C-alpha positions as CSV (number, residue, x, y, z in Angstrom):
1,M,54.5,10.3,5.1
2,T,50.6,8.8,6.1
3,E,49.3,5.7,5.0
4,F,46.7,7.7,3.4
5,E,49.1,9.8,1.6
6,N,51.4,6.8,-0.3
7,R,47.7,5.6,-1.5
8,H,48.6,8.1,-4.8
9,Y,44.7,8.9,-4.9
10,T,44.5,10.5,-8.3
11,A,41.5,11.4,-11.0
12,D,42.1,7.6,-12.1
13,D,40.2,6.6,-9.0
14,I,37.1,8.2,-10.0
15,Q,34.6,5.6,-11.2
16,V,32.4,8.1,-13.9
17,L,28.9,5.9,-14.8
18,E,28.1,7.1,-18.0
19,G,24.3,6.8,-19.5
20,L,22.3,4.0,-17.7
21,E,25.2,2.3,-16.5
22,A,24.5,4.2,-13.2
23,V,21.1,2.0,-13.1
24,R,22.2,-1.1,-13.7
25,V,25.0,-0.6,-10.7
26,R,22.2,0.9,-8.3
27,P,19.0,-0.5,-9.8
28,A,17.4,0.2,-6.5
29,M,17.9,4.0,-6.6
30,Y,15.7,4.3,-9.5
31,I,13.1,1.9,-8.9
32,G,12.9,1.0,-5.2
33,S,14.0,-2.7,-5.2
34,T,15.4,-5.9,-7.3
35,S,12.3,-8.0,-5.6
36,L,8.7,-8.5,-7.4
37,K,8.4,-4.8,-6.2
38,G,10.8,-3.5,-8.3
39,L,9.7,-5.4,-11.3
40,H,6.2,-4.8,-11.4
41,H,7.6,-1.1,-11.1
42,L,9.2,-1.8,-14.8
43,V,5.9,-2.6,-15.8
44,Y,3.8,1.1,-14.1
45,E,6.6,3.1,-15.8
46,V,5.5,1.7,-19.3
47,V,1.6,2.0,-18.8
48,D,2.1,5.5,-17.0
49,N,3.4,7.1,-20.1
50,S,0.2,5.7,-21.9
51,I,-1.4,7.0,-19.4
52,D,0.0,10.2,-19.7
53,E,-1.1,10.1,-23.5
54,A,-4.3,9.3,-22.4
55,L,-4.6,12.8,-20.0
56,A,-3.6,14.7,-22.7
57,G,-6.7,13.3,-24.4
58,I,-4.4,11.5,-27.0
59,C,-5.2,7.9,-26.4
60,D,-8.3,6.0,-25.3
61,T,-6.7,2.2,-25.3
62,I,-3.9,0.5,-23.4
63,E,-2.8,-3.0,-24.0
64,I,-0.8,-5.1,-21.8
65,T,0.3,-8.5,-22.1
66,I,2.6,-10.7,-20.4
67,G,3.7,-13.5,-22.4
68,K,4.4,-16.9,-21.6
69,D,8.2,-16.5,-21.8
70,L,7.8,-13.3,-19.2
71,T,7.9,-10.7,-21.8
72,V,5.8,-7.7,-21.1
73,E,4.3,-5.8,-24.1
74,V,2.4,-2.3,-23.3
75,K,0.9,-1.3,-26.5
76,D,-1.4,2.2,-27.1
77,N,-2.8,4.1,-29.7
78,G,-1.4,7.4,-28.7
79,S,0.4,9.8,-30.8
80,G,3.3,7.6,-30.7
81,I,7.0,8.5,-29.6
82,P,8.7,11.3,-32.0
83,V,11.0,9.9,-34.5
84,E,12.7,13.0,-35.6
85,I,16.0,13.7,-34.4
86,H,16.9,15.4,-31.4
87,P,18.3,18.7,-31.8
88,K,20.8,18.2,-28.8
89,T,21.8,14.8,-29.0
90,G,21.4,13.9,-32.7
91,K,20.1,10.8,-32.4
92,S,16.8,9.8,-33.0
93,T,13.9,11.3,-30.5
94,V,12.8,7.6,-30.1
95,E,16.8,6.8,-29.0
96,T,16.9,9.7,-26.2
97,V,14.1,8.8,-24.8
98,L,14.9,5.0,-24.3
99,T,18.7,6.0,-23.5
100,M,19.2,8.7,-21.7
101,L,17.7,9.6,-18.1
102,H,15.5,13.0,-17.7
103,A,14.4,13.1,-21.5
104,G,11.4,13.1,-21.6
105,G,8.0,15.2,-22.8
106,K,6.8,15.6,-19.2
107,F,9.5,17.9,-18.9
108,D,8.0,19.9,-21.4
109,S,4.5,21.9,-20.3
110,S,3.1,22.2,-23.7
111,A,3.4,18.5,-24.2
112,Y,2.0,17.1,-21.3
113,K,-0.3,19.9,-19.3
114,V,-1.0,17.3,-16.8
115,S,1.5,14.3,-16.0
116,G,2.0,11.8,-12.8
117,G,5.8,10.7,-13.7
118,L,8.0,13.7,-13.2
119,H,11.4,12.3,-12.5
120,G,11.7,11.6,-16.0
121,V,13.7,8.5,-15.7
122,G,10.7,5.7,-16.2
123,V,11.2,4.4,-19.9
124,S,15.1,4.3,-19.6
125,C,15.1,2.9,-16.6
126,V,13.2,-0.1,-18.3
127,N,15.2,-0.4,-20.9
128,A,18.5,-0.4,-18.7
129,L,17.0,-3.2,-16.8
130,S,16.2,-5.0,-19.8
131,E,17.5,-8.4,-21.2
132,R,16.4,-7.2,-24.3
133,L,13.5,-4.3,-25.2
134,I,11.7,-3.6,-28.9
135,V,10.1,-0.7,-29.4
136,E,8.0,0.3,-32.5
137,V,6.2,3.3,-33.2
138,K,3.2,3.9,-35.2
139,R,3.6,7.8,-36.8
140,N,3.2,9.5,-40.1
141,G,1.5,6.5,-42.1
142,K,4.7,4.4,-41.2
143,L,5.9,2.0,-38.8
144,Y,9.2,2.5,-36.9
145,R,10.9,-0.2,-34.9
146,Q,14.4,-0.2,-32.7
147,E,15.9,-2.9,-30.7
148,F,18.1,-2.2,-27.2
149,S,20.0,-4.8,-25.1
150,K,20.6,-3.8,-21.4
151,G,20.2,0.0,-22.1
152,R,22.0,0.3,-25.2
153,P,20.5,0.3,-28.9
154,V,21.6,-3.0,-30.9
155,S,19.8,-1.6,-34.2
156,E,19.2,1.6,-35.5
157,L,15.4,3.9,-35.8
158,E,14.1,1.8,-39.4
159,I,11.3,1.9,-41.0
160,V,9.8,-1.9,-41.5
161,G,6.7,-0.7,-43.4
162,D,3.6,1.2,-43.6
163,S,1.0,1.6,-40.6
164,V,-2.6,3.1,-40.0
165,G,-3.7,4.9,-37.1
166,H,-0.6,6.2,-34.4
167,G,1.0,4.7,-31.5
168,T,3.5,3.2,-29.2
169,K,4.4,-0.5,-28.2
170,I,7.0,-1.4,-26.1
171,S,8.1,-5.1,-25.4
172,Y,10.5,-6.1,-23.4
173,L,12.4,-8.8,-21.1
174,A,13.3,-7.9,-17.7
175,D,16.8,-8.9,-16.9
176,D,16.6,-11.9,-14.9
177,T,21.0,-11.4,-13.5
178,I,18.8,-8.0,-12.1
179,F,15.8,-8.8,-10.5
180,E,15.4,-11.7,-7.8
181,T,12.4,-12.7,-9.6
182,L,10.6,-12.5,-13.1
183,N,7.6,-14.5,-12.0
184,Y,5.0,-11.2,-12.1
185,D,1.9,-11.4,-9.6
186,A,-1.2,-11.3,-11.7
187,D,-3.1,-10.2,-9.1
188,V,-1.0,-7.3,-8.4
189,L,-0.6,-5.9,-11.7
190,R,-4.9,-6.1,-11.8
191,S,-5.7,-4.1,-9.2
192,R,-3.2,-1.4,-10.3
193,F,-4.7,-1.5,-13.8
194,R,-8.1,-1.6,-12.3
195,E,-7.1,1.5,-10.4
196,M,-6.2,3.2,-13.4
197,A,-9.3,2.7,-15.3
198,F,-11.8,4.2,-12.4
199,L,-9.5,7.2,-12.3
200,N,-9.5,7.7,-16.0
201,K,-13.0,7.2,-17.5
202,S,-12.4,7.5,-20.9
203,I,-9.7,4.6,-20.7
204,K,-9.8,1.3,-21.5
205,I,-7.5,-1.2,-20.3
206,I,-6.9,-4.3,-21.6
207,F,-4.8,-7.0,-19.5
208,T,-3.7,-10.6,-20.8
209,D,-2.3,-13.1,-18.9
210,E,-0.8,-15.4,-21.8
211,R,0.6,-17.8,-18.7
212,V,-2.8,-18.7,-17.7
213,D,-4.6,-17.9,-20.7
214,K,-6.7,-15.1,-19.6
215,T,-8.0,-11.8,-20.5
216,E,-9.8,-9.1,-18.6
217,V,-10.9,-5.1,-20.0
218,F,-11.0,-2.5,-17.7
219,H,-13.6,0.4,-18.6
220,Y,-15.6,2.4,-16.4
221,D,-17.5,5.0,-17.9
222,G,-18.6,6.2,-13.9
223,G,-14.7,6.8,-12.9
224,I,-14.3,7.2,-9.2
225,K,-18.2,6.8,-8.6
226,S,-18.1,3.2,-10.1
227,F,-14.3,3.2,-7.9
228,V,-16.5,3.8,-4.4
229,E,-19.3,1.4,-5.7
230,Y,-16.8,-1.3,-5.9
231,I,-14.9,-0.4,-2.8
232,N,-18.4,-0.5,-0.8
233,R,-19.6,-3.7,-3.0
234,N,-19.2,-6.0,0.0
235,K,-20.4,-3.3,2.8
236,T,-24.0,-3.5,4.3
237,G,-26.4,-0.7,5.0
238,Q,-25.3,2.5,2.2
239,K,-26.6,5.4,4.4
240,S,-26.7,7.2,1.2
241,E,-26.1,7.1,-3.0
242,V,-22.5,8.1,-4.2
243,I,-22.0,11.9,-4.2
244,Y,-20.2,12.9,-7.0
245,F,-18.7,16.2,-7.5
246,E,-15.6,18.0,-9.7
247,G,-14.1,21.4,-9.8
248,K,-11.6,23.2,-12.2
249,D,-9.7,26.1,-11.7
250,E,-6.7,27.4,-13.8
251,G,-4.1,24.4,-13.8
252,K,-6.3,22.6,-11.5
253,E,-8.6,19.9,-11.4
254,I,-11.0,17.5,-8.7
255,E,-13.0,14.9,-8.6
256,V,-14.5,13.8,-5.2
257,A,-17.0,10.5,-4.7
258,I,-18.3,9.7,-1.5
259,Q,-20.7,7.3,0.1
260,Y,-21.6,6.6,3.5
261,T,-22.1,3.2,5.2
262,D,-23.1,1.4,8.3
263,S,-19.2,0.4,8.8
264,Y,-17.5,2.0,11.9
265,S,-14.2,2.8,9.6
266,E,-13.2,5.3,7.0
267,N,-11.7,4.5,3.6
268,I,-10.6,7.7,2.0
269,Y,-7.9,7.1,-1.0
270,S,-6.4,10.2,-2.2
271,F,-4.6,10.5,-5.9
272,A,-2.8,13.4,-7.9
273,N,-1.9,13.1,-11.3
274,N,-3.1,9.0,-11.1
275,I,-0.7,8.5,-8.3
276,N,-1.9,7.2,-5.1
277,T,-0.6,9.6,-2.3
278,V,-0.8,7.1,0.4
279,D,0.8,10.0,2.8
280,G,-2.1,12.0,1.5
281,G,-1.3,15.8,1.4
282,T,-2.4,19.6,0.9
283,H,-5.6,17.8,-1.3
284,L,-6.4,15.4,1.3
285,S,-6.2,17.9,3.9
286,G,-8.3,20.5,2.3
287,F,-10.9,18.0,1.9
288,K,-11.2,16.8,5.2
289,S,-11.3,20.1,7.2
290,A,-14.1,21.1,4.1
291,L,-15.9,18.1,5.2
292,T,-16.0,18.8,8.5
293,R,-16.8,22.1,8.3
294,C,-19.6,21.5,5.9
295,L,-21.5,19.0,8.4
296,N,-21.0,21.1,11.2
297,D,-22.5,24.5,9.4
298,Y,-25.6,22.3,8.1
299,G,-26.3,20.6,11.2
300,R,-26.3,24.4,13.0
301,K,-28.2,25.6,10.2
302,F,-30.8,23.2,10.3
303,N,-30.9,22.6,13.9
304,L,-29.6,19.1,13.8
305,I,-27.0,20.5,16.1
306,K,-28.3,22.1,18.8
307,E,-26.8,25.5,20.2
308,N,-25.3,24.1,23.4
309,E,-24.0,21.1,21.9
310,E,-20.1,20.4,20.7
311,N,-19.1,20.7,16.9
312,L,-18.9,17.4,15.6
313,S,-15.1,16.3,15.2
314,G,-13.4,15.1,12.4
315,D,-13.6,11.8,13.3
316,D,-17.1,11.7,14.0
317,A,-17.5,13.6,10.1
318,R,-15.9,10.5,8.1
319,E,-17.0,7.7,10.5
320,G,-18.2,5.0,7.8
321,L,-17.0,7.1,5.2
322,T,-15.8,6.0,1.7
323,A,-14.4,8.7,-0.3
324,I,-11.8,9.1,-3.4
325,I,-10.1,12.4,-4.2
326,S,-8.5,12.6,-7.6
327,V,-6.5,15.9,-8.6
328,K,-4.8,16.7,-11.4
329,L,-2.6,19.7,-11.8
330,V,-0.1,21.1,-14.3
331,D,3.5,21.4,-11.6
332,P,2.6,18.6,-8.8
333,Q,5.6,18.9,-6.1
334,F,5.5,15.7,-4.4
335,E,7.4,15.1,-0.8
336,G,9.8,12.6,-2.0
337,Q,11.5,10.4,-4.7
338,T,8.4,7.9,-4.0
339,K,5.8,10.6,-4.8
340,T,3.5,10.0,-1.5
341,K,2.8,13.2,-0.5
342,L,1.6,15.8,-1.9
343,G,3.2,19.3,-1.3
344,N,1.3,22.3,-3.7
345,Q,-0.4,24.7,-1.3
346,D,-2.7,26.2,-3.1
347,M,-4.6,22.9,-4.2
348,R,-5.2,22.4,-0.1
349,S,-7.4,26.0,-0.5
350,F,-8.8,25.0,-3.6
351,A,-9.6,21.4,-2.4
352,D,-11.6,23.0,0.3
353,S,-13.4,25.4,-1.3
354,T,-14.3,23.3,-3.9
355,T,-15.7,20.5,-1.4
356,Y,-17.4,23.1,0.8
357,E,-19.3,24.7,-1.9
358,M,-20.1,21.3,-3.5
359,L,-21.1,19.2,-1.0
360,Y,-23.2,22.1,1.1
361,A,-24.9,22.6,-2.4
362,Y,-25.3,18.8,-2.4
363,L,-27.1,18.6,1.3
364,E,-29.2,21.5,0.6
365,E,-30.8,19.8,-2.2
366,H,-31.1,16.0,-0.7
367,P,-32.2,17.1,3.0
368,K,-33.6,13.7,3.9
369,E,-29.9,12.0,2.8
370,A,-28.2,15.0,4.9
371,K,-30.2,14.3,7.7
372,D,-29.1,10.8,7.2
373,I,-25.3,11.6,7.5
374,L,-25.9,13.9,10.0
375,D,-27.7,11.6,12.1
376,A,-24.8,8.7,12.1
377,A,-21.9,11.2,12.6
378,I,-24.0,12.6,15.8
379,L,-24.6,9.0,17.0
380,S,-20.7,8.5,16.4
381,Q,-20.1,11.7,18.6
382,R,-22.4,10.7,21.4
383,A,-20.4,7.0,21.0
384,R,-17.0,9.2,21.6
385,F,-18.1,11.2,24.0
386,A,-18.9,7.6,25.9
387,A,-15.5,6.6,25.0
388,R,-13.7,9.3,26.0
389,K,-12.8,8.4,29.5
390,A,-11.5,4.9,27.6
391,R,-9.2,7.1,25.7
392,D,-8.1,9.3,28.2
393,L,-6.5,5.9,30.1
394,T,-4.6,5.2,26.6
395,K,-2.9,8.5,25.9
396,R,0.9,8.5,27.0
397,K,1.6,11.1,29.5
398,S,4.6,13.2,29.3
399,A,6.4,11.1,32.0
400,L,6.0,7.8,31.7
401,E,5.8,6.4,34.8
402,T,5.3,2.5,35.7
403,S,1.9,3.2,37.2
404,T,0.7,4.6,33.6
405,L,1.7,1.4,32.0
406,P,-0.7,-1.7,31.7
407,G,-0.2,-4.2,34.6
408,K,0.3,-6.6,32.2
409,L,3.2,-5.2,30.2
410,V,6.5,-6.9,31.2
411,D,8.3,-3.7,29.8
412,C,11.8,-3.6,28.7
413,R,15.0,-1.7,31.0
414,R,16.4,0.3,27.3
415,H,15.2,3.8,27.3
416,G,14.5,5.5,24.0
417,T,12.8,2.9,21.1
418,E,15.9,2.2,19.3
419,G,16.2,-1.5,18.9
420,T,13.3,-2.0,21.2
421,E,10.7,-4.6,20.5
422,I,7.3,-5.2,21.8
423,F,6.0,-9.1,21.5
424,L,2.4,-9.4,21.7
425,V,1.6,-12.5,22.6
426,E,-1.3,-15.2,23.1
427,G,-2.6,-16.3,26.3
428,D,-0.7,-16.2,29.5
429,S,0.9,-19.7,29.0
430,A,2.8,-18.3,25.9
431,G,3.6,-15.0,27.7
432,G,4.8,-16.8,30.6
433,S,7.5,-18.3,27.8
434,A,8.2,-15.2,26.4
435,I,8.9,-13.4,29.1
436,G,11.1,-16.1,30.1
437,A,12.6,-16.0,26.8
438,R,13.4,-12.5,26.0
439,D,16.3,-10.2,26.2
440,S,15.1,-7.7,28.9
441,E,17.1,-5.0,28.1
442,Y,15.2,-4.3,24.5
443,Q,12.3,-7.0,24.5
444,A,8.6,-6.2,26.2
445,I,5.9,-8.7,26.6
446,L,2.5,-8.0,26.5
447,P,0.4,-11.2,26.8
448,L,-3.5,-10.9,25.7
449,R,-6.2,-12.9,27.0
450,G,-7.4,-14.8,23.9
451,K,-9.3,-13.4,21.4
452,I,-9.1,-9.4,21.5
453,M,-12.8,-8.0,19.9
454,N,-13.3,-8.1,16.4
455,V,-13.2,-4.0,15.4
456,E,-14.7,-4.3,12.2
457,K,-18.0,-4.8,13.7
458,A,-17.6,-2.2,16.3
459,R,-17.8,1.4,17.7
460,I,-14.9,3.4,19.0
461,D,-16.9,3.2,22.6
462,K,-16.9,-0.4,22.2
463,V,-13.2,-1.0,21.2
464,L,-11.6,1.3,23.8
465,G,-14.1,-0.4,26.5
466,Y,-11.8,-3.4,25.7
467,E,-9.4,-3.9,28.4
468,E,-7.1,-5.7,25.8
469,I,-7.4,-3.0,23.0
470,R,-6.6,-0.3,25.8
471,S,-3.5,-2.1,26.8
472,M,-2.0,-2.2,23.5
473,I,-2.9,1.4,23.1
474,T,-1.4,2.4,26.2
475,A,1.6,0.4,25.6
476,F,2.7,1.6,22.6
477,G,2.0,5.3,23.5
478,T,0.7,6.5,20.4
479,G,-3.3,7.0,21.1
480,I,-5.4,6.4,18.7
481,G,-7.8,8.8,16.3
482,D,-7.3,12.1,16.4
483,D,-5.2,11.9,19.1
484,F,-2.6,9.2,17.5
485,D,1.0,10.7,17.1
486,I,3.4,8.4,16.0
487,S,6.8,10.1,17.0
488,K,5.2,8.8,20.7
489,L,5.9,5.3,19.7
490,R,7.7,3.5,22.3
491,Y,8.9,0.6,20.1
492,E,10.7,0.2,16.9
493,K,9.1,-3.0,16.7
494,I,5.5,-4.6,17.4
495,I,5.4,-7.8,16.7
496,I,2.6,-10.2,17.1
497,M,3.3,-13.7,18.0
498,T,0.6,-16.7,18.1
499,D,0.4,-20.1,18.0
500,A,1.1,-21.7,14.9
501,D,-2.9,-23.3,14.6
502,V,-6.2,-21.7,13.3
503,D,-6.9,-19.8,16.3
504,G,-3.6,-18.5,16.3
505,E,-4.1,-16.9,13.2
506,H,-7.8,-15.8,14.1
507,I,-6.0,-13.7,16.4
508,A,-3.5,-12.3,14.3
509,T,-6.1,-11.6,12.1
510,L,-7.6,-9.6,14.3
511,L,-4.7,-8.0,15.5
512,L,-4.5,-7.1,11.8
513,T,-7.6,-5.8,11.5
514,F,-7.0,-3.5,14.6
515,F,-4.0,-1.9,13.4
516,F,-5.7,-1.4,10.1
517,R,-8.7,0.2,11.0
518,Y,-7.0,2.3,13.9
519,M,-3.3,2.2,13.4
520,K,-2.7,2.0,9.7
521,D,0.4,4.7,10.1
522,L,2.3,2.1,12.4
523,I,1.9,-0.4,9.2
524,K,2.9,2.5,6.4
525,A,5.8,3.3,8.9
526,G,7.5,-0.4,8.7
527,H,6.8,-1.0,12.5
528,V,4.7,-3.9,12.9
529,Y,5.9,-7.9,12.3
530,M,4.6,-11.2,12.4
531,A,6.6,-13.5,14.3
532,N,7.3,-16.6,12.4
533,P,7.3,-19.6,15.1
534,P,8.4,-23.3,14.2
535,L,5.5,-25.8,12.7
536,Y,7.7,-29.2,13.8
537,K,10.9,-30.2,15.7
538,L,12.9,-33.3,14.3
539,S,15.2,-35.2,16.8
540,R,17.5,-38.0,16.4
541,A,20.0,-38.8,18.9
542,K,21.5,-35.2,19.7
543,K,20.5,-33.6,16.0
544,E,17.4,-31.5,16.4
545,H,15.8,-29.1,13.2
546,Y,13.0,-27.3,13.1
547,F,11.0,-26.7,9.9
548,Y,8.5,-23.3,9.5
549,D,6.3,-24.4,6.7
550,T,4.9,-27.6,5.5
551,E,7.3,-27.4,2.0
552,S,10.3,-27.8,3.8
553,Y,9.3,-30.2,6.1
554,D,7.6,-32.4,3.4
555,R,11.1,-32.3,1.3
556,F,13.1,-33.1,4.5
557,M,11.2,-36.4,5.2
558,A,10.8,-37.2,1.3
559,E,14.7,-37.1,1.2
560,N,15.0,-38.8,4.3
561,S,12.8,-41.5,4.0
562,D,15.2,-44.3,4.9
563,V,16.0,-42.1,8.7
564,K,13.4,-42.5,12.1
565,W,12.8,-39.3,13.5
566,D,11.0,-38.0,16.4
567,V,8.5,-35.7,15.3
568,Q,7.1,-32.6,17.3
569,R,3.8,-30.6,15.4
570,Y,4.1,-27.4,17.5
571,K,0.9,-25.5,17.9
572,G,1.1,-23.8,20.8
573,L,4.2,-21.4,21.5
574,G,4.0,-22.7,25.4
575,E,4.9,-26.2,24.2
576,M,8.2,-24.8,23.8
577,D,10.6,-24.5,27.0
578,K,11.9,-21.1,27.1
579,D,15.6,-21.5,25.4
580,Q,13.7,-23.0,22.4
581,L,11.1,-19.9,22.1
582,W,14.4,-17.9,22.2
583,E,16.1,-19.7,19.6
584,T,13.8,-20.7,17.2
585,T,11.4,-17.1,17.3
586,M,12.5,-14.2,19.3
587,D,16.2,-14.6,19.0
588,P,17.2,-11.5,16.4
589,V,19.8,-13.7,14.7
590,T,18.3,-16.8,14.2
591,R,14.3,-16.0,14.0
592,I,12.4,-15.2,11.0
593,L,10.2,-11.8,10.8
594,K,7.6,-11.2,8.6
595,R,7.2,-7.3,8.4
596,V,3.3,-6.3,7.5
597,V,3.4,-4.3,4.2
598,L,0.7,-2.6,2.9
599,E,1.2,-2.4,-0.8
600,D,-2.8,-1.7,-1.9
601,E,-5.3,-0.2,1.0
602,V,-8.1,-0.5,-1.6
603,E,-7.3,-4.5,-1.8
604,A,-6.4,-4.5,2.5
605,D,-9.6,-3.2,2.8
606,E,-12.1,-5.3,0.3
607,I,-10.1,-8.4,2.4
608,F,-10.7,-7.0,6.1
609,T,-14.4,-6.2,5.3
610,M,-14.9,-9.4,3.4
611,L,-13.3,-11.7,6.5
612,M,-14.3,-9.9,9.0
613,G,-17.8,-7.9,8.2
614,E,-20.9,-8.6,8.2
615,K,-21.9,-10.1,5.4
616,V,-21.7,-14.1,5.3
617,E,-22.0,-14.9,1.1
618,P,-18.3,-12.9,0.4
619,R,-16.4,-14.7,3.0
620,R,-18.5,-18.0,1.7
621,E,-17.3,-17.3,-1.9
622,F,-13.8,-16.4,-0.7
623,I,-13.0,-19.7,1.2
624,E,-14.4,-21.9,-1.4
625,E,-12.1,-20.4,-4.0
626,N,-9.0,-20.2,-2.2
627,A,-9.9,-23.4,0.2
628,R,-7.1,-25.3,-1.7
629,Y,-4.4,-23.4,-1.0
630,A,-5.0,-24.0,2.9
631,T,-2.3,-25.5,4.6
632,N,-1.6,-26.4,8.4
633,I,-5.1,-27.1,8.9
634,D,-5.5,-28.5,12.3
635,T,-7.4,-32.1,12.2
């Protein structure tokens, strides 16, 4: 008999996880991760239940509190979770909802016509991953209470008093044996709650952080119109007012708010049932096609686009545009568990027809604003025509010959993208060190001369007229704008490697601005990284220590204050020889790489506009507010 046959593999070897045990064993399968992002996801799951009550027209106030002991409390004035015995489980509906996966009102369209949470695992997962959870329900004039620990009930649902009104309060303390940290980031939560208030103008969200004794109220009567105004508050030169329209059909609703500014980039955010569809979907495709067609038809009708002139492209129609597209539908179909792309095909035609009809009517009723919008789009088109030659140079040809790649690129030998890396390196000196240090099998080097242009202040023709940017686009192989195709990316990792000084930070910021404005999908797909070269090298006898941040360096020096070390402060990559650069910054075994992650597009847009845009005052305020956090400042 074989070794396998001798194992006595029986039914006893099969592990069956009951109830919420599977959530505790594999939490990342349900909430994405056990990092800070996963911790925040618990908050969103509970708040989303209250939002669903608001979408049903029952709830108008949601209060979220982070306690000093890191307990999270979410209270709403919705209908309250039903307390009656559930016919299938024999337990109260409260206990059923909190202890069973796929149990909830959002699976019943008669309970919630529109709902964001489709998978029904939300609040039960929160319960499973909490050290303790207490639910209180106001319903039928009574106050009900039940307590749980790690997903299991530790008390029965009981009446603890009378109540006025109705609603649900859930208080929980996340399990610190599950999560890497329980230290909530108030800024991240605040951004999410603000977004929810914008998308649901009937809702008031009150956020209290008892750790710093601060309470904020988010409530916007203008809804997504106020959202656009908020996004554009630091942008210069609004070319139009905020244009708002909405449409309804059986089982579908759409709201659109748009505004054109003097910015050269587009900022379009789409939502479906309050879920940020960061990968777009049918509602976004319908909006985009209708916008371009509408501007072309209007321009032709009123002779703003001449008979012998080409139609505006999508890029022309969207230059300088900020838009929010928010749809609500009964049975949304999302692609994947992450719910980042809407797939309902009927929403494409609905968004298209509604956008075209409403926007065209607005243009006809506002001829001056319409002319301003068309003039700007036509100017954009002319700039793109001027840039066409430069753009053509950046397209990846079907056969990548050496002559088609930028001359400064030192490519790797490996065919295919798997495991390959391209380092964007500041200056010829550092480029020379990196070329000598690299593993030529899979690591490519593209030296960049000086600081690249600030794309925040430049139109596409100027951007593509800049040699260093053309070199990057050609090396990556993806193209840009309407020609962008991520499937043609030539490297698995794009690594920004700059000096550890103020100039290096500035160059890195300029590069990140370029990626965010013109190749955002590379960031979303996880292809963009930041190298982390050391700041200090300590030497004594034959011992060497590298330190990558000031905090660890200061701590080490304090602990070894009686030992004399030779200290070298690295400010430039060129100060290291090739062996040091390889060991500290380029060797996959020993290096530290930071992946660039886009968690909040609205906040990222705000930061790039503030740091790299025309307005000085927001930038000054930011520096004054954050100067005390600055480290590694050159003196």
